[in-house]
C-alpha positions in Angstrom: 14.7 -9.7 100.1 16.4 -7.4 97.4 16.3 -3.7 98.6 17.4 -2.4 95.8 19.8 -2.5 92.8 23.5 -2.2 93.2 24.4 -0.9 89.8 23.5 -1.0 86.1 25.9 -1.3 83.4 26.4 0.8 80.3 28.6 -0.1 77.7 30.9 2.3 76.1 33.6 2.5 73.6 35.9 5.2 75.8 35.9 5.1 79.6 37.4 8.6 79.9 34.7 9.8 77.1 31.9 8.4 79.0 33.4 10.2 82.2 33.3 13.3 80.5 29.5 13.0 79.4 28.5 11.4 82.6 30.2 13.6 85.1 30.8 17.1 83.2 27.6 17.1 81.0 24.9 15.3 83.1 26.6 16.7 86.5 26.8 13.1 88.0 29.5 11.8 90.5 32.4 9.5 89.9 31.6 7.1 92.5 34.5 4.2 92.0 37.7 3.9 89.7 39.8 1.0 90.1 41.5 -2.3 88.7 40.2 -5.2 89.9 41.5 -9.0 88.3 42.5 -7.0 84.9 39.5 -5.2 84.8 38.6 -1.5 85.7 36.1 -0.9 87.7 34.1 2.6 87.1 31.1 3.7 88.0 28.7 6.8 87.9 25.7 8.3 89.8 23.7 11.0 89.8 24.2 12.8 93.4 22.6 11.1 96.1 21.6 7.9 93.9 22.1 4.5 95.6 22.1 2.7 92.3 25.5 3.4 90.3 26.1 2.6 86.7 28.7 1.0 85.6 30.9 1.9 82.6 32.1 -1.2 80.8 34.5 -1.0 77.5 32.9 -3.0 74.6 36.1 -5.3 74.6 35.6 -6.2 78.1 35.7 -10.2 78.0 32.3 -11.7 78.6 30.4 -8.8 78.1 28.5 -7.9 74.9 28.4 -4.7 73.4 25.0 -3.3 72.9 23.0 0.1 72.7 19.6 1.0 74.3 20.0 0.2 78.0 16.7 0.8 78.8 17.3 3.2 82.0 14.5 5.7 83.1 16.0 8.3 84.7 13.7 10.5 87.0 13.8 14.4 87.3 12.3 17.3 89.2 12.5 19.8 86.3 12.2 18.2 82.9 12.3 21.7 81.0 15.3 22.4 82.7 17.3 19.5 82.2 16.2 19.3 78.4 17.6 23.0 78.2 20.8 22.2 79.9 21.3 19.1 77.9 20.8 20.6 74.7 23.2 23.5 75.7 25.9 21.2 75.9 24.9 19.1 72.7 23.5 16.4 74.5 21.2 14.6 71.9 17.8 15.2 73.0 14.5 12.9 70.9 12.4 15.4 71.4 10.5 18.1 73.5 9.4 16.6 76.5 5.6 15.3 76.2 2.7 14.3 78.9 2.3 11.1 78.8 -1.5 9.0 79.0 -0.4 8.2 82.5 0.0 12.0 83.3 4.2 12.0 83.4 6.2 13.9 81.3 9.1 12.4 79.2 11.5 12.5 76.7 14.3 10.4 75.6 17.9 11.8 75.1 21.1 9.5 74.2 24.9 9.3 75.2 27.6 9.6 72.7 27.7 5.9 72.6 23.8 5.6 71.4 23.2 4.6 74.9 19.2 5.8 75.1 17.9 7.3 78.2 13.7 7.8 79.1 14.1 11.0 81.0 10.9 11.0 83.2 9.2 13.8 85.2 6.5 12.4 87.6 3.0 13.9 87.7 2.2 15.8 90.5 
């Protein structure tokens, strides 16, 4: 039985720039940073998260580069997160809106064009 996702890959053009964004701007943790079989394995994650995000260079063999990674992130303070992101220069598509199902949500992008859906569940 599958119990949880181990990691999700996010394609980036620079690992150092990606770490700066995800760790310094979003406040995530760097979980792993090692070289394995000639390939750097670098993961980041929100504090306390089970699932890690593997940062992959777009020149990694057998991995195609694309954007629009289709990842939804849950927050308990969407307005606070959006304000903090904007202060740090993060591109937020629009002010958070209430979705038809009651959650509040918006999209933001990393410096590499990957878009993330930020969701605050309805109470």
